ZAMARGU-4260 file (C-alpha; in steps of 0.2 Angstrom, whole numbers, plus 5000, padded with zeros to 4 digits):
<rodrens>
0) 5630/4525/4909 | 5619/4529/4923 | 5625/4517/4933 | 5642/4523/4932 | 5639/4540/4935
5) 5630/4534/4952 | 5646/4525/4959 | 5657/4541/4954 | 5644/4550/4964 | 5645/4539/4979
10) 5664/4538/4978 | 5666/4556/4977 | 5654/4559/4993 | 5663/4544/5001 | 5683/4554/5000
15) 5675/4570/5003 | 5667/4562/5019 | 5686/4554/5026 | 5695/4568/5019 | 5683/4581/5031
20) 5668/4579/5038 | 5663/4597/5039 | 5666/4599/5022 | 5656/4583/5019 | 5642/4591/5027
25) 5643/4606/5019 | 5645/4594/4999 | 5628/4585/5003 | 5619/4605/5008 | 5620/4604/5029
30) 5622/4622/5033 | 5636/4623/5044 | 5643/4637/5056 | 5660/4640/5061 | 5670/4630/5072
35) 5660/4613/5071 | 5665/4595/5076 | 5658/4582/5066 | 5665/4563/5073 | 5660/4548/5064
40) 5647/4556/5051 | 5640/4540/5039 | 5633/4543/5022 | 5617/4543/5032 | 5618/4555/5047
45) 5612/4569/5039 | 5597/4558/5031 | 5588/4561/5013 | 5587/4581/5016 | 5604/4584/5022
50) 5599/4603/5016 | 5585/4604/5029 | 5599/4604/5041 | 5607/4617/5049 | 5620/4619/5062
55) 5625/4634/5072 | 5645/4638/5077 | 5653/4629/5091 | 5642/4613/5086 | 5648/4595/5090
60) 5639/4580/5083 | 5647/4564/5089 | 5644/4548/5081 | 5630/4538/5077 | 5617/4554/5077
65) 5606/4555/5065 | 5595/4570/5057 | 5578/4564/5051 | 5570/4578/5043 | 5557/4567/5036
70) 5543/4554/5043 | 5547/4539/5036 | 5531/4531/5045 | 5519/4538/5030 | 5526/4523/5020
75) 5510/4514/5025 | 5499/4526/5016 | 5508/4526/4999 | 5498/4514/4991 | 5481/4526/4994
80) 5495/4541/4993 | 5508/4539/4982 | 5514/4556/4984 | 5514/4557/5003 | 5527/4565/5012
85) 5530/4575/5029 | 5544/4584/5030 | 5552/4598/5041 | 5569/4607/5045 | 5581/4603/5060
90) 5592/4618/5067 | 5605/4616/5079 | 5609/4633/5087 | 5627/4639/5093 | 5639/4631/5106
95) 5630/4614/5107 | 5634/4596/5112 | 5625/4582/5103 | 5629/4563/5113 | 5631/4547/5104
100) 5619/4539/5096 | 5604/4554/5099 | 5591/4554/5086 | 5585/4571/5081 | 5564/4571/5073
105) 5560/4581/5060 | 5554/4600/5065 | 5565/4601/5081 | 5576/4618/5085 | 5588/4615/5098
110) 5593/4632/5105 | 5610/4639/5108 | 5621/4633/5123 | 5613/4614/5126 | 5618/4597/5129
115) 5609/4583/5125 | 5613/4567/5131 | 5619/4551/5125 | 5606/4540/5116 | 5592/4552/5117
120) 5579/4554/5102 | 5572/4574/5102 | 5556/4573/5097 | 5553/4593/5101 | 5562/4609/5102
125) 5574/4609/5117 | 5575/4629/5124 | 5594/4637/5125 | 5604/4636/5141 | 5597/4618/5142
130) 5603/4599/5147 | 5592/4587/5139 | 5593/4568/5139 | 5582/4552/5136 | 5568/4542/5126
135) 5561/4555/5123 | 5573/4571/5127 | 5566/4580/5142 | 5574/4595/5151 | 5586/4588/5166
140) 5593/4603/5172 | 5599/4621/5166 | 5617/4622/5159 | 5621/4633/5175 | 5617/4619/5186
145) 5625/4605/5173 | 5643/4617/5176 | 5639/4618/5196 | 5641/4598/5196 | 5655/4596/5183
150) 5667/4611/5189 | 5674/4602/5202 | 5678/4587/5194 | 5687/4594/5179 | 5704/4590/5173
155) 5711/4605/5163 | 5723/4593/5153 | 5718/4597/5135 | 5736/4604/5132 | 5745/4589/5140
160) 5755/4578/5129 | 5750/4559/5127 | 5763/4551/5138 | 5757/4566/5152 | 5739/4561/5152
165) 5742/4543/5151 | 5751/4542/5167 | 5738/4556/5176 | 5723/4546/5170 | 5731/4529/5175
170) 5733/4536/5194 | 5717/4547/5196 | 5708/4531/5190 | 5716/4520/5201 | 5713/4530/5215
175) 5695/4534/5209 | 5691/4517/5210 | 5700/4514/5228 | 5688/4530/5235 | 5672/4523/5228
180) 5676/4508/5237 | 5680/4517/5253 | 5662/4524/5251 | 5653/4506/5247 | 5663/4502/5262
185) 5654/4515/5274
</rodrens>
């Protein structure tokens, strides 16, 4: 009977996960603000203590991100200390983008208005208005510096239909490739 109930619970989690990632996060106990995008979640994204993860408003969590609220390394001490655990919450502020395959470790707080680069391992707190990346993640610039860098490259295409985007981006890619080749010739 217990195995049947466990199976039903797992299927219920999967159904909610695929129907709405945000609903799934709430269902398992993640505290989630308004206007969040949770892309490519899996059953393990929020680890074994999802109720210790808090996301602010307007947060994007991309594919492969892992929130680790406990230190699994204490496993090696379990023979001598069978009840040992090291657990700490993770807090993400408002207006945050977390890049693909990032890992966030126990006890980390990410401030407001932050970008965490793809593949980062966040081992300590990240201050507000920061772009951080790397292993371990470190501040690489301010959010204002990042805006100054990308502003001139911006393409305002979010409202375009798929056909217009495809045509424009194909032309853009061709022009971009040609301009890079010309730069390399000089």
